[in-house]
PDBQT receptor file of N, H, CA, C and O in Angstrom, charges set to zero:
ATOM      1  N   MET A   1      27.018   1.982  17.218  1.00  0.00    +0.000 N 
ATOM      2  CA  MET A   1      26.406   2.186  15.921  1.00  0.00    +0.000 C 
ATOM      3  C   MET A   1      26.965   1.189  14.913  1.00  0.00    +0.000 C 
ATOM      4  O   MET A   1      28.178   1.041  14.767  1.00  0.00    +0.000 OA
ATOM      5  N   LEU A   2      26.076   0.527  14.239  1.00  0.00    +0.000 N 
ATOM      6  H   LEU A   2      25.091   0.647  14.358  1.00  0.00    +0.000 HD
ATOM      7  CA  LEU A   2      26.503  -0.405  13.202  1.00  0.00    +0.000 C 
ATOM      8  C   LEU A   2      26.854   0.362  11.940  1.00  0.00    +0.000 C 
ATOM      9  O   LEU A   2      26.321   1.443  11.693  1.00  0.00    +0.000 OA
ATOM     10  N   LEU A   3      27.733  -0.190  11.161  1.00  0.00    +0.000 N 
ATOM     11  H   LEU A   3      28.166  -1.069  11.362  1.00  0.00    +0.000 HD
ATOM     12  CA  LEU A   3      28.117   0.449   9.902  1.00  0.00    +0.000 C 
ATOM     13  C   LEU A   3      27.234  -0.061   8.778  1.00  0.00    +0.000 C 
ATOM     14  O   LEU A   3      27.717  -0.671   7.823  1.00  0.00    +0.000 OA
ATOM     15  N   THR A   4      25.956   0.187   8.895  1.00  0.00    +0.000 N 
ATOM     16  H   THR A   4      25.564   0.682   9.670  1.00  0.00    +0.000 HD
ATOM     17  CA  THR A   4      24.991  -0.341   7.929  1.00  0.00    +0.000 C 
ATOM     18  C   THR A   4      24.382   0.715   7.037  1.00  0.00    +0.000 C 
ATOM     19  O   THR A   4      23.627   0.374   6.127  1.00  0.00    +0.000 OA
ATOM     20  N   LYS A   5      24.674   1.968   7.257  1.00  0.00    +0.000 N 
ATOM     21  H   LYS A   5      25.287   2.245   7.996  1.00  0.00    +0.000 HD
ATOM     22  CA  LYS A   5      23.985   3.038   6.542  1.00  0.00    +0.000 C 
ATOM     23  C   LYS A   5      24.210   2.996   5.032  1.00  0.00    +0.000 C 
ATOM     24  O   LYS A   5      23.372   3.488   4.275  1.00  0.00    +0.000 OA
ATOM     25  N   ASN A   6      25.313   2.425   4.582  1.00  0.00    +0.000 N 
ATOM     26  H   ASN A   6      25.994   2.025   5.196  1.00  0.00    +0.000 HD
ATOM     27  CA  ASN A   6      25.598   2.366   3.148  1.00  0.00    +0.000 C 
ATOM     28  C   ASN A   6      25.179   1.054   2.498  1.00  0.00    +0.000 C 
ATOM     29  O   ASN A   6      25.324   0.898   1.286  1.00  0.00    +0.000 OA
ATOM     30  N   ILE A   7      24.673   0.127   3.263  1.00  0.00    +0.000 N 
ATOM     31  H   ILE A   7      24.555   0.254   4.248  1.00  0.00    +0.000 HD
ATOM     32  CA  ILE A   7      24.259  -1.165   2.710  1.00  0.00    +0.000 C 
ATOM     33  C   ILE A   7      22.860  -1.021   2.127  1.00  0.00    +0.000 C 
ATOM     34  O   ILE A   7      21.900  -0.719   2.836  1.00  0.00    +0.000 OA
ATOM     35  N   LYS A   8      22.768  -1.242   0.827  1.00  0.00    +0.000 N 
ATOM     36  H   LYS A   8      23.548  -1.487   0.251  1.00  0.00    +0.000 HD
ATOM     37  CA  LYS A   8      21.482  -1.134   0.147  1.00  0.00    +0.000 C 
ATOM     38  C   LYS A   8      21.049  -2.469  -0.462  1.00  0.00    +0.000 C 
ATOM     39  O   LYS A   8      19.961  -2.578  -1.026  1.00  0.00    +0.000 OA
ATOM     40  N   THR A   9      21.896  -3.462  -0.345  1.00  0.00    +0.000 N 
ATOM     41  H   THR A   9      22.780  -3.373   0.113  1.00  0.00    +0.000 HD
ATOM     42  CA  THR A   9      21.625  -4.788  -0.881  1.00  0.00    +0.000 C 
ATOM     43  C   THR A   9      20.588  -5.496  -0.020  1.00  0.00    +0.000 C 
ATOM     44  O   THR A   9      20.690  -5.465   1.207  1.00  0.00    +0.000 OA
ATOM     45  N   PRO A  10      19.590  -6.137  -0.634  1.00  0.00    +0.000 N 
ATOM     46  CA  PRO A  10      18.654  -6.936   0.162  1.00  0.00    +0.000 C 
ATOM     47  C   PRO A  10      19.426  -7.971   0.988  1.00  0.00    +0.000 C 
ATOM     48  O   PRO A  10      20.355  -8.612   0.497  1.00  0.00    +0.000 OA
ATOM     49  N   THR A  11      19.022  -8.115   2.240  1.00  0.00    +0.000 N 
ATOM     50  H   THR A  11      18.268  -7.594   2.638  1.00  0.00    +0.000 HD
ATOM     51  CA  THR A  11      19.743  -8.965   3.180  1.00  0.00    +0.000 C 
ATOM     52  C   THR A  11      18.774  -9.902   3.888  1.00  0.00    +0.000 C 
ATOM     53  O   THR A  11      17.752  -9.469   4.421  1.00  0.00    +0.000 OA
ATOM     54  N   LEU A  12      19.104 -11.182   3.889  1.00  0.00    +0.000 N 
ATOM     55  H   LEU A  12      19.934 -11.534   3.456  1.00  0.00    +0.000 HD
ATOM     56  CA  LEU A  12      18.320 -12.169   4.627  1.00  0.00    +0.000 C 
ATOM     57  C   LEU A  12      19.009 -12.419   5.963  1.00  0.00    +0.000 C 
ATOM     58  O   LEU A  12      20.186 -12.776   6.012  1.00  0.00    +0.000 OA
ATOM     59  N   ILE A  13      18.267 -12.229   7.034  1.00  0.00    +0.000 N 
ATOM     60  H   ILE A  13      17.311 -11.939   6.995  1.00  0.00    +0.000 HD
ATOM     61  CA  ILE A  13      18.763 -12.491   8.384  1.00  0.00    +0.000 C 
ATOM     62  C   ILE A  13      18.012 -13.702   8.899  1.00  0.00    +0.000 C 
ATOM     63  O   ILE A  13      16.782 -13.697   8.948  1.00  0.00    +0.000 OA
ATOM     64  N   VAL A  14      18.738 -14.737   9.283  1.00  0.00    +0.000 N 
ATOM     65  H   VAL A  14      19.738 -14.741   9.244  1.00  0.00    +0.000 HD
ATOM     66  CA  VAL A  14      18.115 -15.950   9.823  1.00  0.00    +0.000 C 
ATOM     67  C   VAL A  14      18.583 -16.118  11.260  1.00  0.00    +0.000 C 
ATOM     68  O   VAL A  14      19.745 -15.872  11.584  1.00  0.00    +0.000 OA
ATOM     69  N   TRP A  15      17.659 -16.541  12.117  1.00  0.00    +0.000 N 
ATOM     70  H   TRP A  15      16.715 -16.741  11.854  1.00  0.00    +0.000 HD
ATOM     71  CA  TRP A  15      17.969 -16.626  13.546  1.00  0.00    +0.000 C 
ATOM     72  C   TRP A  15      17.130 -17.716  14.185  1.00  0.00    +0.000 C 
ATOM     73  O   TRP A  15      15.923 -17.789  13.959  1.00  0.00    +0.000 OA
ATOM     74  N   GLY A  16      17.767 -18.565  14.984  1.00  0.00    +0.000 N 
ATOM     75  H   GLY A  16      18.748 -18.506  15.168  1.00  0.00    +0.000 HD
ATOM     76  CA  GLY A  16      17.063 -19.597  15.738  1.00  0.00    +0.000 C 
ATOM     77  C   GLY A  16      16.698 -19.080  17.115  1.00  0.00    +0.000 C 
ATOM     78  O   GLY A  16      17.521 -18.450  17.778  1.00  0.00    +0.000 OA
ATOM     79  N   ASP A  17      15.474 -19.338  17.556  1.00  0.00    +0.000 N 
ATOM     80  H   ASP A  17      14.805 -19.851  17.017  1.00  0.00    +0.000 HD
ATOM     81  CA  ASP A  17      15.031 -18.765  18.839  1.00  0.00    +0.000 C 
ATOM     82  C   ASP A  17      15.669 -19.434  20.061  1.00  0.00    +0.000 C 
ATOM     83  O   ASP A  17      15.439 -19.005  21.192  1.00  0.00    +0.000 OA
ATOM     84  N   LYS A  18      16.465 -20.477  19.839  1.00  0.00    +0.000 N 
ATOM     85  H   LYS A  18      16.652 -20.826  18.921  1.00  0.00    +0.000 HD
ATOM     86  CA  LYS A  18      17.239 -21.087  20.929  1.00  0.00    +0.000 C 
ATOM     87  C   LYS A  18      18.706 -20.667  20.860  1.00  0.00    +0.000 C 
ATOM     88  O   LYS A  18      19.561 -21.243  21.533  1.00  0.00    +0.000 OA
ATOM     89  N   GLU A  19      18.980 -19.663  20.044  1.00  0.00    +0.000 N 
ATOM     90  H   GLU A  19      18.286 -19.195  19.498  1.00  0.00    +0.000 HD
ATOM     91  CA  GLU A  19      20.336 -19.109  19.883  1.00  0.00    +0.000 C 
ATOM     92  C   GLU A  19      20.870 -18.647  21.229  1.00  0.00    +0.000 C 
ATOM     93  O   GLU A  19      20.169 -17.969  21.981  1.00  0.00    +0.000 OA
ATOM     94  N   SER A  20      22.124 -19.016  21.537  1.00  0.00    +0.000 N 
ATOM     95  H   SER A  20      22.693 -19.566  20.927  1.00  0.00    +0.000 HD
ATOM     96  CA  SER A  20      22.709 -18.631  22.822  1.00  0.00    +0.000 C 
ATOM     97  C   SER A  20      23.849 -17.616  22.668  1.00  0.00    +0.000 C 
ATOM     98  O   SER A  20      24.327 -17.084  23.670  1.00  0.00    +0.000 OA
ATOM     99  N   LEU A  21      24.289 -17.339  21.451  1.00  0.00    +0.000 N 
ATOM    100  H   LEU A  21      23.901 -17.771  20.637  1.00  0.00    +0.000 HD
ATOM    101  CA  LEU A  21      25.387 -16.400  21.237  1.00  0.00    +0.000 C 
ATOM    102  C   LEU A  21      24.918 -14.990  20.894  1.00  0.00    +0.000 C 
ATOM    103  O   LEU A  21      25.476 -14.009  21.387  1.00  0.00    +0.000 OA
ATOM    104  N   PHE A  22      23.903 -14.889  20.055  1.00  0.00    +0.000 N 
ATOM    105  H   PHE A  22      23.450 -15.685  19.654  1.00  0.00    +0.000 HD
ATOM    106  CA  PHE A  22      23.428 -13.592  19.579  1.00  0.00    +0.000 C 
ATOM    107  C   PHE A  22      21.953 -13.427  19.935  1.00  0.00    +0.000 C 
ATOM    108  O   PHE A  22      21.113 -14.162  19.416  1.00  0.00    +0.000 OA
ATOM    109  N   PRO A  23      21.623 -12.484  20.804  1.00  0.00    +0.000 N 
ATOM    110  CA  PRO A  23      20.237 -12.329  21.257  1.00  0.00    +0.000 C 
ATOM    111  C   PRO A  23      19.323 -11.755  20.169  1.00  0.00    +0.000 C 
ATOM    112  O   PRO A  23      19.789 -11.157  19.199  1.00  0.00    +0.000 OA
ATOM    113  N   ARG A  24      18.043 -11.947  20.349  1.00  0.00    +0.000 N 
ATOM    114  H   ARG A  24      17.665 -12.433  21.137  1.00  0.00    +0.000 HD
ATOM    115  CA  ARG A  24      17.048 -11.436  19.406  1.00  0.00    +0.000 C 
ATOM    116  C   ARG A  24      17.166  -9.918  19.259  1.00  0.00    +0.000 C 
ATOM    117  O   ARG A  24      16.942  -9.381  18.174  1.00  0.00    +0.000 OA
ATOM    118  N   SER A  25      17.508  -9.244  20.316  1.00  0.00    +0.000 N 
ATOM    119  H   SER A  25      17.689  -9.680  21.197  1.00  0.00    +0.000 HD
ATOM    120  CA  SER A  25      17.627  -7.782  20.235  1.00  0.00    +0.000 C 
ATOM    121  C   SER A  25      18.637  -7.350  19.173  1.00  0.00    +0.000 C 
ATOM    122  O   SER A  25      18.454  -6.313  18.535  1.00  0.00    +0.000 OA
ATOM    123  N   GLU A  26      19.692  -8.128  18.977  1.00  0.00    +0.000 N 
ATOM    124  H   GLU A  26      19.840  -8.971  19.495  1.00  0.00    +0.000 HD
ATOM    125  CA  GLU A  26      20.663  -7.806  17.930  1.00  0.00    +0.000 C 
ATOM    126  C   GLU A  26      20.068  -8.011  16.541  1.00  0.00    +0.000 C 
ATOM    127  O   GLU A  26      20.375  -7.262  15.614  1.00  0.00    +0.000 OA
ATOM    128  N   GLN A  27      19.225  -9.018  16.398  1.00  0.00    +0.000 N 
ATOM    129  H   GLN A  27      18.975  -9.627  17.151  1.00  0.00    +0.000 HD
ATOM    130  CA  GLN A  27      18.578  -9.253  15.109  1.00  0.00    +0.000 C 
ATOM    131  C   GLN A  27      17.598  -8.128  14.805  1.00  0.00    +0.000 C 
ATOM    132  O   GLN A  27      17.527  -7.644  13.675  1.00  0.00    +0.000 OA
ATOM    133  N   ASP A  28      16.847  -7.717  15.815  1.00  0.00    +0.000 N 
ATOM    134  H   ASP A  28      16.905  -8.110  16.733  1.00  0.00    +0.000 HD
ATOM    135  CA  ASP A  28      15.907  -6.611  15.636  1.00  0.00    +0.000 C 
ATOM    136  C   ASP A  28      16.641  -5.320  15.273  1.00  0.00    +0.000 C 
ATOM    137  O   ASP A  28      16.153  -4.518  14.476  1.00  0.00    +0.000 OA
ATOM    138  N   ARG A  29      17.796  -5.137  15.857  1.00  0.00    +0.000 N 
ATOM    139  H   ARG A  29      18.192  -5.789  16.504  1.00  0.00    +0.000 HD
ATOM    140  CA  ARG A  29      18.592  -3.946  15.524  1.00  0.00    +0.000 C 
ATOM    141  C   ARG A  29      19.056  -3.994  14.075  1.00  0.00    +0.000 C 
ATOM    142  O   ARG A  29      18.994  -2.989  13.366  1.00  0.00    +0.000 OA
ATOM    143  N   LEU A  30      19.517  -5.153  13.636  1.00  0.00    +0.000 N 
ATOM    144  H   LEU A  30      19.567  -5.969  14.212  1.00  0.00    +0.000 HD
ATOM    145  CA  LEU A  30      19.917  -5.294  12.233  1.00  0.00    +0.000 C 
ATOM    146  C   LEU A  30      18.758  -4.984  11.297  1.00  0.00    +0.000 C 
ATOM    147  O   LEU A  30      18.921  -4.261  10.314  1.00  0.00    +0.000 OA
ATOM    148  N   VAL A  31      17.595  -5.531  11.604  1.00  0.00    +0.000 N 
ATOM    149  H   VAL A  31      17.463  -6.118  12.403  1.00  0.00    +0.000 HD
ATOM    150  CA  VAL A  31      16.423  -5.298  10.766  1.00  0.00    +0.000 C 
ATOM    151  C   VAL A  31      16.090  -3.806  10.719  1.00  0.00    +0.000 C 
ATOM    152  O   VAL A  31      15.725  -3.284   9.666  1.00  0.00    +0.000 OA
ATOM    153  N   SER A  32      16.213  -3.133  11.834  1.00  0.00    +0.000 N 
ATOM    154  H   SER A  32      16.510  -3.557  12.689  1.00  0.00    +0.000 HD
ATOM    155  CA  SER A  32      15.876  -1.713  11.853  1.00  0.00    +0.000 C 
ATOM    156  C   SER A  32      16.908  -0.864  11.116  1.00  0.00    +0.000 C 
ATOM    157  O   SER A  32      16.576   0.206  10.606  1.00  0.00    +0.000 OA
ATOM    158  N   GLU A  33      18.152  -1.330  11.057  1.00  0.00    +0.000 N 
ATOM    159  H   GLU A  33      18.421  -2.199  11.471  1.00  0.00    +0.000 HD
ATOM    160  CA  GLU A  33      19.206  -0.542  10.422  1.00  0.00    +0.000 C 
ATOM    161  C   GLU A  33      19.458  -0.923   8.965  1.00  0.00    +0.000 C 
ATOM    162  O   GLU A  33      19.965  -0.104   8.198  1.00  0.00    +0.000 OA
ATOM    163  N   LEU A  34      19.121  -2.125   8.576  1.00  0.00    +0.000 N 
ATOM    164  H   LEU A  34      18.709  -2.790   9.199  1.00  0.00    +0.000 HD
ATOM    165  CA  LEU A  34      19.282  -2.555   7.182  1.00  0.00    +0.000 C 
ATOM    166  C   LEU A  34      17.948  -2.353   6.485  1.00  0.00    +0.000 C 
ATOM    167  O   LEU A  34      17.003  -3.114   6.694  1.00  0.00    +0.000 OA
ATOM    168  N   ARG A  35      17.883  -1.348   5.679  1.00  0.00    +0.000 N 
ATOM    169  H   ARG A  35      18.651  -0.730   5.509  1.00  0.00    +0.000 HD
ATOM    170  CA  ARG A  35      16.622  -0.927   5.069  1.00  0.00    +0.000 C 
ATOM    171  C   ARG A  35      15.925  -2.040   4.292  1.00  0.00    +0.000 C 
ATOM    172  O   ARG A  35      14.699  -2.141   4.337  1.00  0.00    +0.000 OA
ATOM    173  N   HIS A  36      16.671  -2.865   3.592  1.00  0.00    +0.000 N 
ATOM    174  H   HIS A  36      17.667  -2.783   3.556  1.00  0.00    +0.000 HD
ATOM    175  CA  HIS A  36      16.092  -3.898   2.734  1.00  0.00    +0.000 C 
ATOM    176  C   HIS A  36      16.373  -5.292   3.312  1.00  0.00    +0.000 C 
ATOM    177  O   HIS A  36      16.889  -6.168   2.618  1.00  0.00    +0.000 OA
ATOM    178  N   SER A  37      16.032  -5.479   4.569  1.00  0.00    +0.000 N 
ATOM    179  H   SER A  37      15.612  -4.767   5.133  1.00  0.00    +0.000 HD
ATOM    180  CA  SER A  37      16.314  -6.769   5.209  1.00  0.00    +0.000 C 
ATOM    181  C   SER A  37      15.029  -7.525   5.516  1.00  0.00    +0.000 C 
ATOM    182  O   SER A  37      13.951  -6.951   5.666  1.00  0.00    +0.000 OA
ATOM    183  N   THR A  38      15.196  -8.838   5.603  1.00  0.00    +0.000 N 
ATOM    184  H   THR A  38      16.072  -9.305   5.482  1.00  0.00    +0.000 HD
ATOM    185  CA  THR A  38      14.118  -9.753   5.967  1.00  0.00    +0.000 C 
ATOM    186  C   THR A  38      14.635 -10.646   7.082  1.00  0.00    +0.000 C 
ATOM    187  O   THR A  38      15.727 -11.204   6.977  1.00  0.00    +0.000 OA
ATOM    188  N   LEU A  39      13.857 -10.784   8.150  1.00  0.00    +0.000 N 
ATOM    189  H   LEU A  39      12.970 -10.331   8.236  1.00  0.00    +0.000 HD
ATOM    190  CA  LEU A  39      14.226 -11.666   9.262  1.00  0.00    +0.000 C 
ATOM    191  C   LEU A  39      13.358 -12.902   9.227  1.00  0.00    +0.000 C 
ATOM    192  O   LEU A  39      12.132 -12.813   9.176  1.00  0.00    +0.000 OA
ATOM    193  N   LYS A  40      14.003 -14.061   9.254  1.00  0.00    +0.000 N 
ATOM    194  H   LYS A  40      15.000 -14.133   9.295  1.00  0.00    +0.000 HD
ATOM    195  CA  LYS A  40      13.314 -15.348   9.377  1.00  0.00    +0.000 C 
ATOM    196  C   LYS A  40      13.719 -15.945  10.721  1.00  0.00    +0.000 C 
ATOM    197  O   LYS A  40      14.903 -16.157  10.982  1.00  0.00    +0.000 OA
ATOM    198  N   VAL A  41      12.734 -16.212  11.568  1.00  0.00    +0.000 N 
ATOM    199  H   VAL A  41      11.772 -16.040  11.356  1.00  0.00    +0.000 HD
ATOM    200  CA  VAL A  41      12.989 -16.801  12.887  1.00  0.00    +0.000 C 
ATOM    201  C   VAL A  41      12.609 -18.273  12.840  1.00  0.00    +0.000 C 
ATOM    202  O   VAL A  41      11.511 -18.630  12.414  1.00  0.00    +0.000 OA
ATOM    203  N   TYR A  42      13.528 -19.120  13.283  1.00  0.00    +0.000 N 
ATOM    204  H   TYR A  42      14.420 -18.829  13.630  1.00  0.00    +0.000 HD
ATOM    205  CA  TYR A  42      13.327 -20.562  13.291  1.00  0.00    +0.000 C 
ATOM    206  C   TYR A  42      13.034 -21.019  14.722  1.00  0.00    +0.000 C 
ATOM    207  O   TYR A  42      13.903 -20.931  15.589  1.00  0.00    +0.000 OA
ATOM    208  N   PRO A  43      11.813 -21.507  14.974  1.00  0.00    +0.000 N 
ATOM    209  CA  PRO A  43      11.484 -21.959  16.333  1.00  0.00    +0.000 C 
ATOM    210  C   PRO A  43      12.249 -23.231  16.704  1.00  0.00    +0.000 C 
ATOM    211  O   PRO A  43      12.557 -24.063  15.850  1.00  0.00    +0.000 OA
ATOM    212  N   ASP A  44      12.545 -23.358  17.991  1.00  0.00    +0.000 N 
ATOM    213  H   ASP A  44      12.295 -22.682  18.685  1.00  0.00    +0.000 HD
ATOM    214  CA  ASP A  44      13.225 -24.542  18.527  1.00  0.00    +0.000 C 
ATOM    215  C   ASP A  44      14.518 -24.858  17.781  1.00  0.00    +0.000 C 
ATOM    216  O   ASP A  44      14.833 -26.022  17.534  1.00  0.00    +0.000 OA
ATOM    217  N   THR A  45      15.251 -23.825  17.429  1.00  0.00    +0.000 N 
ATOM    218  H   THR A  45      14.995 -22.880  17.630  1.00  0.00    +0.000 HD
ATOM    219  CA  THR A  45      16.487 -23.975  16.664  1.00  0.00    +0.000 C 
ATOM    220  C   THR A  45      17.557 -23.098  17.287  1.00  0.00    +0.000 C 
ATOM    221  O   THR A  45      17.279 -21.991  17.749  1.00  0.00    +0.000 OA
ATOM    222  N   GLY A  46      18.784 -23.605  17.296  1.00  0.00    +0.000 N 
ATOM    223  H   GLY A  46      19.010 -24.504  16.921  1.00  0.00    +0.000 HD
ATOM    224  CA  GLY A  46      19.892 -22.866  17.888  1.00  0.00    +0.000 C 
ATOM    225  C   GLY A  46      20.727 -22.131  16.861  1.00  0.00    +0.000 C 
ATOM    226  O   GLY A  46      20.211 -21.658  15.848  1.00  0.00    +0.000 OA
ATOM    227  N   HIS A  47      22.020 -22.036  17.128  1.00  0.00    +0.000 N 
ATOM    228  H   HIS A  47      22.439 -22.420  17.951  1.00  0.00    +0.000 HD
ATOM    229  CA  HIS A  47      22.941 -21.252  16.313  1.00  0.00    +0.000 C 
ATOM    230  C   HIS A  47      23.160 -21.846  14.919  1.00  0.00    +0.000 C 
ATOM    231  O   HIS A  47      23.305 -21.102  13.950  1.00  0.00    +0.000 OA
ATOM    232  N   ALA A  48      23.187 -23.148  14.811  1.00  0.00    +0.000 N 
ATOM    233  H   ALA A  48      23.069 -23.753  15.599  1.00  0.00    +0.000 HD
ATOM    234  CA  ALA A  48      23.490 -23.813  13.532  1.00  0.00    +0.000 C 
ATOM    235  C   ALA A  48      22.208 -24.212  12.809  1.00  0.00    +0.000 C 
ATOM    236  O   ALA A  48      21.995 -25.386  12.506  1.00  0.00    +0.000 OA
ATOM    237  N   LEU A  49      21.368 -23.239  12.541  1.00  0.00    +0.000 N 
ATOM    238  H   LEU A  49      21.541 -22.285  12.787  1.00  0.00    +0.000 HD
ATOM    239  CA  LEU A  49      20.055 -23.545  11.959  1.00  0.00    +0.000 C 
ATOM    240  C   LEU A  49      20.160 -24.185  10.592  1.00  0.00    +0.000 C 
ATOM    241  O   LEU A  49      19.265 -24.937  10.206  1.00  0.00    +0.000 OA
ATOM    242  N   HIS A  50      21.215 -23.918   9.846  1.00  0.00    +0.000 N 
ATOM    243  H   HIS A  50      21.942 -23.307  10.159  1.00  0.00    +0.000 HD
ATOM    244  CA  HIS A  50      21.393 -24.559   8.542  1.00  0.00    +0.000 C 
ATOM    245  C   HIS A  50      21.678 -26.055   8.680  1.00  0.00    +0.000 C 
ATOM    246  O   HIS A  50      21.452 -26.816   7.738  1.00  0.00    +0.000 OA
ATOM    247  N   TRP A  51      22.165 -26.479   9.832  1.00  0.00    +0.000 N 
ATOM    248  H   TRP A  51      22.348 -25.862  10.597  1.00  0.00    +0.000 HD
ATOM    249  CA  TRP A  51      22.347 -27.908  10.101  1.00  0.00    +0.000 C 
ATOM    250  C   TRP A  51      21.106 -28.500  10.757  1.00  0.00    +0.000 C 
ATOM    251  O   TRP A  51      20.725 -29.635  10.472  1.00  0.00    +0.000 OA
ATOM    252  N   GLU A  52      20.487 -27.732  11.625  1.00  0.00    +0.000 N 
ATOM    253  H   GLU A  52      20.796 -26.810  11.857  1.00  0.00    +0.000 HD
ATOM    254  CA  GLU A  52      19.327 -28.220  12.369  1.00  0.00    +0.000 C 
ATOM    255  C   GLU A  52      18.054 -28.261  11.531  1.00  0.00    +0.000 C 
ATOM    256  O   GLU A  52      17.204 -29.128  11.734  1.00  0.00    +0.000 OA
ATOM    257  N   ARG A  53      17.920 -27.340  10.601  1.00  0.00    +0.000 N 
ATOM    258  H   ARG A  53      18.611 -26.636  10.436  1.00  0.00    +0.000 HD
ATOM    259  CA  ARG A  53      16.727 -27.236   9.743  1.00  0.00    +0.000 C 
ATOM    260  C   ARG A  53      17.151 -27.021   8.281  1.00  0.00    +0.000 C 
ATOM    261  O   ARG A  53      16.777 -26.021   7.667  1.00  0.00    +0.000 OA
ATOM    262  N   PRO A  54      17.931 -27.957   7.726  1.00  0.00    +0.000 N 
ATOM    263  CA  PRO A  54      18.490 -27.728   6.383  1.00  0.00    +0.000 C 
ATOM    264  C   PRO A  54      17.446 -27.553   5.287  1.00  0.00    +0.000 C 
ATOM    265  O   PRO A  54      17.645 -26.750   4.375  1.00  0.00    +0.000 OA
ATOM    266  N   GLU A  55      16.345 -28.280   5.356  1.00  0.00    +0.000 N 
ATOM    267  H   GLU A  55      16.183 -28.932   6.097  1.00  0.00    +0.000 HD
ATOM    268  CA  GLU A  55      15.328 -28.156   4.311  1.00  0.00    +0.000 C 
ATOM    269  C   GLU A  55      14.683 -26.775   4.345  1.00  0.00    +0.000 C 
ATOM    270  O   GLU A  55      14.528 -26.128   3.310  1.00  0.00    +0.000 OA
ATOM    271  N   ARG A  56      14.312 -26.334   5.531  1.00  0.00    +0.000 N 
ATOM    272  H   ARG A  56      14.438 -26.860   6.372  1.00  0.00    +0.000 HD
ATOM    273  CA  ARG A  56      13.682 -25.019   5.641  1.00  0.00    +0.000 C 
ATOM    274  C   ARG A  56      14.677 -23.919   5.279  1.00  0.00    +0.000 C 
ATOM    275  O   ARG A  56      14.324 -22.968   4.581  1.00  0.00    +0.000 OA
ATOM    276  N   PHE A  57      15.913 -24.045   5.748  1.00  0.00    +0.000 N 
ATOM    277  H   PHE A  57      16.200 -24.817   6.314  1.00  0.00    +0.000 HD
ATOM    278  CA  PHE A  57      16.922 -23.042   5.432  1.00  0.00    +0.000 C 
ATOM    279  C   PHE A  57      17.128 -22.937   3.920  1.00  0.00    +0.000 C 
ATOM    280  O   PHE A  57      17.160 -21.836   3.370  1.00  0.00    +0.000 OA
ATOM    281  N   ALA A  58      17.267 -24.079   3.255  1.00  0.00    +0.000 N 
ATOM    282  H   ALA A  58      17.241 -24.974   3.702  1.00  0.00    +0.000 HD
ATOM    283  CA  ALA A  58      17.462 -24.076   1.800  1.00  0.00    +0.000 C 
ATOM    284  C   ALA A  58      16.255 -23.454   1.092  1.00  0.00    +0.000 C 
ATOM    285  O   ALA A  58      16.423 -22.692   0.140  1.00  0.00    +0.000 OA
ATOM    286  N   LYS A  59      15.060 -23.768   1.542  1.00  0.00    +0.000 N 
ATOM    287  H   LYS A  59      14.923 -24.387   2.315  1.00  0.00    +0.000 HD
ATOM    288  CA  LYS A  59      13.838 -23.204   0.953  1.00  0.00    +0.000 C 
ATOM    289  C   LYS A  59      13.786 -21.694   1.142  1.00  0.00    +0.000 C 
ATOM    290  O   LYS A  59      13.524 -20.955   0.192  1.00  0.00    +0.000 OA
ATOM    291  N   ASP A  60      14.035 -21.235   2.368  1.00  0.00    +0.000 N 
ATOM    292  H   ASP A  60      14.247 -21.835   3.139  1.00  0.00    +0.000 HD
ATOM    293  CA  ASP A  60      14.006 -19.802   2.649  1.00  0.00    +0.000 C 
ATOM    294  C   ASP A  60      15.082 -19.057   1.847  1.00  0.00    +0.000 C 
ATOM    295  O   ASP A  60      14.833 -17.970   1.324  1.00  0.00    +0.000 OA
ATOM    296  N   LEU A  61      16.259 -19.643   1.758  1.00  0.00    +0.000 N 
ATOM    297  H   LEU A  61      16.461 -20.525   2.183  1.00  0.00    +0.000 HD
ATOM    298  CA  LEU A  61      17.339 -19.019   1.017  1.00  0.00    +0.000 C 
ATOM    299  C   LEU A  61      17.003 -18.956  -0.481  1.00  0.00    +0.000 C 
ATOM    300  O   LEU A  61      17.218 -17.928  -1.124  1.00  0.00    +0.000 OA
ATOM    301  N   GLN A  62      16.482 -20.045  -1.027  1.00  0.00    +0.000 N 
ATOM    302  H   GLN A  62      16.307 -20.880  -0.504  1.00  0.00    +0.000 HD
ATOM    303  CA  GLN A  62      16.117 -20.063  -2.447  1.00  0.00    +0.000 C 
ATOM    304  C   GLN A  62      15.033 -19.040  -2.745  1.00  0.00    +0.000 C 
ATOM    305  O   GLN A  62      15.108 -18.336  -3.752  1.00  0.00    +0.000 OA
ATOM    306  N   GLU A  63      14.027 -18.949  -1.882  1.00  0.00    +0.000 N 
ATOM    307  H   GLU A  63      13.967 -19.521  -1.064  1.00  0.00    +0.000 HD
ATOM    308  CA  GLU A  63      12.964 -17.958  -2.077  1.00  0.00    +0.000 C 
ATOM    309  C   GLU A  63      13.513 -16.543  -2.017  1.00  0.00    +0.000 C 
ATOM    310  O   GLU A  63      13.093 -15.680  -2.788  1.00  0.00    +0.000 OA
ATOM    311  N   PHE A  64      14.440 -16.302  -1.116  1.00  0.00    +0.000 N 
ATOM    312  H   PHE A  64      14.781 -17.003  -0.490  1.00  0.00    +0.000 HD
ATOM    313  CA  PHE A  64      15.023 -14.975  -0.991  1.00  0.00    +0.000 C 
ATOM    314  C   PHE A  64      15.842 -14.622  -2.241  1.00  0.00    +0.000 C 
ATOM    315  O   PHE A  64      15.757 -13.505  -2.751  1.00  0.00    +0.000 OA
ATOM    316  N   ILE A  65      16.621 -15.571  -2.720  1.00  0.00    +0.000 N 
ATOM    317  H   ILE A  65      16.689 -16.479  -2.306  1.00  0.00    +0.000 HD
ATOM    318  CA  ILE A  65      17.449 -15.332  -3.904  1.00  0.00    +0.000 C 
ATOM    319  C   ILE A  65      16.587 -15.074  -5.142  1.00  0.00    +0.000 C 
ATOM    320  O   ILE A  65      16.899 -14.221  -5.973  1.00  0.00    +0.000 OA
ATOM    321  N   ASN A  66      15.503 -15.830  -5.241  1.00  0.00    +0.000 N 
ATOM    322  H   ASN A  66      15.250 -16.523  -4.566  1.00  0.00    +0.000 HD
ATOM    323  CA  ASN A  66      14.618 -15.658  -6.400  1.00  0.00    +0.000 C 
ATOM    324  C   ASN A  66      13.962 -14.310  -6.361  1.00  0.00    +0.000 C 
ATOM    325  O   ASN A  66      13.181 -13.978  -7.252  1.00  0.00    +0.000 OA
TER     326      ASN A  66
């Protein structure tokens, strides 16, 4: 069980579909347990999506913050 029940802050979850450390199932679990979460999936991207897709990451992050 994740300790997410008290988290009420909007949360952006970003994940690359070529990720080798954390499977998609873990991201789906986070989304289901964090009531105010948004998942952004980056195709053809691995663990370091902020390095691999910096423009898209910055855009998605800015939109989320706004």
